[in-house]
C-alpha positions, 0 to 999 in steps of 0.5 A: 343524389346530386343533379350531376350524378343523376344526369350521368346515370341517365345518360344512356337513356338520353342517348337512346332517346336521342337516337330513336328521335332521329330515326323517327323524325329523319323521314319527315326531315327528308320529306321537308327537304324534297318539298322546299329544295328546288327540284333542279338541286334535288336532281343533282344526286340520287339522294336529297342534300342533307343541308338545303342548298336552296329554298322554294315554295314552287313545289307546293304551288305546283302541287296544288295547281297541277295535282288533283288530290282533293277528292282522295283527301276527302275520301280518306277523311270520310274513311278515317272518320268512319273507321274511328266512329265504328271502332268506338261503336264496337269497341266500347260494348266489347270492352265492357263485356270483356271487363265483366268476365274473368281476367284470364278469359278476357286476356285470351280473347284479347290475344285472339283478337290480335292474331289477325295483326300478326299476319302480313297484311296482304295475306289477310287483305286478298281474301277479304277483298275478294269477298267485299268485291263480290258484295259490291263493296268496292268503295270507301265503305268497303275500305272502312270495314276492311280497315276496321279489322286492323284497328278494332283489336287495339281499340278494344284493348285500350278501352278495356284498360280504361274500364279496368282502371275504374272502381267497380263500386261506381257501377254498383252504386249507380245500380243501387240509385236506380240507374239502368245499364244504358244510363250508367254507361252514358252518364258515368262509365263513358265520361270517366273513361273518355281518355282511353276512348279518345286514344282509341279513336285517335289511333284508329283515325291515324291508322286509317288515314295512312293505310294503303294495302286494303285501300289499293286492293278494294278501291283502286279507282276511287282511291284514298289519299295514300294510294293516289299519292303513290300513283303520283310518285310512280309517275315521276311527280315526286316533288309535287307529291312530297309537297302535298304529303307534307302539308297533310302530314303536319296537321296530323302531327299537330293533332297528335301533339295537342292530344298527347296528354291523353296518351297515358301508359294506363291506356296501353297496359291496363288491357292485360292486367293480371 
């Protein structure tokens, strides 16, 4: 097949990929427009101009000089690290255990774990938040535990896919050589499953970083970054808030791009192998 015929046959795929890329990146483009276009020019219409009529760093300078977001950003970072670490601490042994039972039974457990994510977040968040408030968990620890309910099923699913992709003879050979279960996990299974584990941590961290529902209900006073950013936007300081949001969105995008080589299809499909 010639190069031209191959290109023509894949043309609908390229067009679909282009359309999806525009849909996904357009909100970021609007955020950039609001951040770097002077505020008086943005105020001329209810929507930001699609072609920048001017350029300024004033919004960024004003954001860092007038908005107090250092505390919320720090709390969001701590919460995200706790959520990511806890997802591995619980997800690795859970995925290993599911890998040892029958595939059909394990798949039923996986589907059951995902049921919580099939319901609207607010439906689950309110009763959980009430119980957390009774326990005195109206802080970043309560937010982290609540967010863990969202990310843990996906973490188990991804890590399980990694374990299923490993040859079963590896663990058997390690047992023959005298290695116990902790040694086998630490020296063999976890290192060989590091791609899936890293993907699970990355997705858990990123989900926690911009999670809003649980954070605003459980800890509205000492809020995380998304909650405080929302508060500033509703107080008519949207330009400075957009500038601050952009500066903290770009590092997350860079991390995702750098680690995208670990986002392999096996990590997302192996968890429900037949």
